[in-house]
Backbone as a ProteinNet text record, in pm:
[ID]
protein_1_A
[PRIMARY]
MPIIVTKSTFAIQINYEYCTGCGICIHFCPRDVLEKENRLNQRGIYPPNVLDLDACTGCRLCELYCGNFAIAVTKTPR
[TERTIARY]
4756.6	4618.1	4666.1	4648.3	4669.2	4584.9	4619.5	4517.8	4496.2	4377.7	4335.7	4290.6	4361.5	4322.5	4301.6	4167.1	4048.5	4043.5	4033.8	3949.1	3891.8	3822.9	3761.4	3830.6	3948.8	4020.4	4130.8	4157.4	4307.7	4243.4	4298.2	4326.6	4476.9	4541.7	4652.8	4672.9	4687.3	4709	4798.8	4830.8	4952.5	4949.2	5011.1	5061.1	5168.6	5114.4	5170.2	5285.6	5215.1	5282.4	5453.8	5447.8	5528.5	5656.2	5539.9	5657.2	5819.2	5898.8	5968.8	6037.3	5928.5	5972.6	6122.9	6157.2	6317.6	6268.5	6151.3	6095.7	6157.8	6158.1	6210.8	6047.4	5945.3	5767.2	5802.8	5851.7	5851.8	5963.5	6049.1	6184.1	6086	6075.1	5985.7	5906	5824.6	5713.9	5677.2	5686	5673.5	5589.9	5525.2	5393.3	5407.1	5460.7	5557.3	5395.2	5348	5162	5186.2	5306.8	5343.4	5422.6	5432.5	5509	5517.4	5649.6	5671.4	5608	5526.9	5429.9	5541.2	5467.5	5546.1	5582.3	5514.4	5510.7	5570.6	5591.7	5621.2	5537.6	5541.2	5424.9	5443.9	5360.1	5374.6	5522.4	5510.1	5665.2	5830.4	5793.8	5895.9	5957.8	5876	5911.3	5854.7	5917.6	5823	5749.3	5628.9	5604	5514.4	5477.2	5516.7	5361.8	5282.1	5126.6	5059.1	4983.9	4961.7	4905.3	4973.4	4969.4	4918.8	4878.4	4820.1	4761	4670.7	4567.9	4562.4	4514.5	4411.6	4540.4	4671.2	4775	4839.4	4758.9	4843.6	4810.8	4864.2	4858.8	4862.7	4848.1	4849.6	4984.7	5037	5151.1	5244.7	5195.4	5235	5419.2	5496.5	5633.7	5644.2	5575.4	5594	5566.7	5531.5	5463.7	5544.7	5603.1	5667.8	5876.6	5897.2	5999.6	6029.4	5861.7	5876.4	5888.4	6051.6	6085.5	6010	5940.2	5879.3	5724.1	5682.8	5511.7	5435.2	5484.8	5442.1	5280.8	5276.8	5163.4	5197	5019.3	4982.8	4887.9	4897	4779.5	4726.8	4593.8	4466.9	4398.4	4305.4	4234.4	4093.7	4040.4	3904.1	3786.4	3712.3	3573.8	3514.7	3424.2	3346.8	3261.1
-3878.8	-3898.7	-3968.8	-4077.8	-4150.3	-4152.9	-4140.8	-4155	-4288.6	-4270.2	-4444.6	-4442.8	-4528.6	-4458.7	-4648.9	-4675.6	-4832.2	-4804.9	-4983.1	-4975	-5110.7	-5180.6	-5233.2	-5366.2	-5365.5	-5536.8	-5503.8	-5416.1	-5368.6	-5240.6	-5142.3	-5085.4	-5030.4	-4959.7	-4826.8	-4737.1	-4826.7	-4694.8	-4627.6	-4497.9	-4428.5	-4361.5	-4387.9	-4309.3	-4185.2	-4074.2	-3975.8	-3964.5	-3998.7	-3993.6	-4069.7	-4192.3	-4274.3	-4283.1	-4238.2	-4169.8	-4103.2	-4140.2	-4020.1	-4006.7	-4052.8	-3957.3	-4046	-4196.4	-4213.8	-4278	-4294.1	-4397.9	-4504.8	-4599	-4729.4	-4807	-4710.4	-4854.6	-4790.7	-4681.5	-4654.1	-4771.1	-4749.1	-4864.1	-4976	-5022.1	-5156.7	-5208.3	-5092.2	-5158.3	-5187.5	-5316	-5352.3	-5267.8	-5290.2	-5250.5	-5040.7	-4995.9	-4886.5	-4807	-4816.9	-4796	-4692.9	-4635.5	-4503.7	-4395.9	-4323.3	-4209.4	-4109.5	-4060.7	-3918.1	-3756.4	-3740.2	-3676.8	-3531.3	-3415.7	-3317.6	-3197.9	-3219.2	-3118.3	-3176.8	-3081.5	-3129.9	-3131.4	-3226.4	-3207.8	-3150.3	-3113.7	-3083.6	-3077.3	-3215.7	-3230.7	-3239.7	-3243.1	-3174.2	-3314.2	-3375.3	-3481.1	-3494.1	-3564.1	-3579	-3749.3	-3795.9	-3795.1	-3946.5	-4091.6	-4124.8	-4102	-4127.9	-4116.6	-4189.1	-4199	-4404.1	-4328.6	-4289.3	-4309.3	-4362.5	-4504	-4589.1	-4690.9	-4695.4	-4786.6	-4906.9	-4883.9	-5032.4	-5126.4	-5041.5	-5153.8	-5216.6	-5164.3	-5259	-5429.1	-5535.9	-5661.3	-5730.6	-5628.2	-5656.7	-5771.9	-5752.9	-5784.4	-5764.5	-5673.4	-5586.3	-5567.1	-5589.5	-5548.6	-5416.7	-5301	-5188.7	-5201.6	-5254.1	-5274.1	-5300.4	-5438.5	-5560.6	-5439.8	-5372.2	-5351.6	-5186.5	-5090.3	-4980.8	-5042.1	-4981.9	-4955.4	-4981.2	-4813.7	-4794.2	-4813.1	-4896.6	-4917.9	-4811.4	-4698	-4659.7	-4658.4	-4806.8	-4820	-4968.8	-5000.2	-5117	-5116.1	-5203.3	-5268.2	-5422.7	-5385.6	-5456.2	-5493.3	-5637.1	-5725.8	-5615.4	-5583.6	-5488.2	-5612.4	-5628.5	-5735.5	-5689.8	-5788.6	-5702.1	-5827
7717.6	7624.5	7498	7464.8	7365.8	7243.8	7186.5	7016.6	6932.5	6900.9	6854	6748.6	6626.1	6557.1	6499.4	6382.8	6423.8	6255.7	6218.3	6114	6152.6	6001.2	6080	6132.7	6090.7	6103.2	6269.4	6230	6416.2	6442.5	6538.4	6598.7	6647.5	6629.8	6674.7	6762.2	6955.1	6990.7	6999.9	7024.1	7058.9	7210	7275.9	7369.2	7388.8	7348.8	7343.8	7510.1	7622.4	7730	7739.9	7656.9	7705.2	7579.6	7456.6	7330	7377.4	7315.7	7330.3	7190.4	7037.4	6926.3	6885	6923.2	6849.6	6694.4	6685.9	6470.5	6502.6	6639.2	6617.3	6562.1	6572.7	6531.8	6341.1	6313.2	6211.1	6109.9	6166.5	6148.4	6074.2	6186.8	6181.3	6082.8	6069.4	6046.1	5840.2	5866.5	5725.8	5593.5	5668.1	5563.3	5570.8	5599.8	5607.5	5675.6	5759.4	5842.1	5899.6	5921.6	6032.9	5984.9	6011.4	5986.3	6049.6	6047.5	6194.4	6107.7	6240.4	6274	6203	6127.3	6056.5	6183.9	6305.9	6376.9	6544.9	6596.4	6766.9	6838.5	6924.4	7003.7	7160.4	7254.8	7353.7	7410.5	7475	7507.9	7452	7282.7	7229.6	7120.7	7069.3	7001.5	6869.2	6832.5	6674.9	6749.7	6743.6	6792.3	6625.5	6644.7	6549.1	6444.5	6326.5	6312.3	6235.4	6264.5	6116.4	5970.6	5920.9	5770.2	5685.7	5673.7	5587	5711.6	5729.5	5873.5	5785.6	5620.3	5540	5573.6	5529.9	5484.1	5626	5690.2	5841.4	5842	5908.8	5883.2	6036.5	6110.1	6272.4	6330.3	6243.3	6246.2	6393.7	6458.2	6576.6	6595.3	6537.5	6575.3	6571	6531.5	6582	6721.5	6749.4	7005.5	6985.5	6973	6977.6	6967.7	6950.8	6909.6	7027.3	7052.5	7115.1	7276.9	7287.2	7466.4	7528	7493.1	7632	7613.6	7561	7604.6	7495.6	7425	7343.5	7256.4	7233.8	7105.4	7086.3	7108.2	7077.4	6954.1	6919.9	6789.4	6830.7	6837.8	6890.6	6819.4	6784.4	6675.1	6743.5	6666.1	6648.1	6640.7	6763.1	6750.8	6648.9	6552.2	6426.6	6498.5
[MASK]
++++++++++++++++++++++++++++++++++++++++++++++++++++++++++++++++++++++++++++++

């Protein structure tokens, strides 16, 4: 089941079914929006967690570098 975090401008959707916990999305985020979860999920991985959504600029680097298509950034309607 995907987790969706939204703010007035962007929404970040993380699909834990596809996530392998590699941390690439966290590493490439220029604004430190994501962090590694501090507890294992049911699949035994540490998935990303949205730390500071207000810092997100919608650059989509996390989405573009994710080889498993586990994260998506979308612009929310106003």
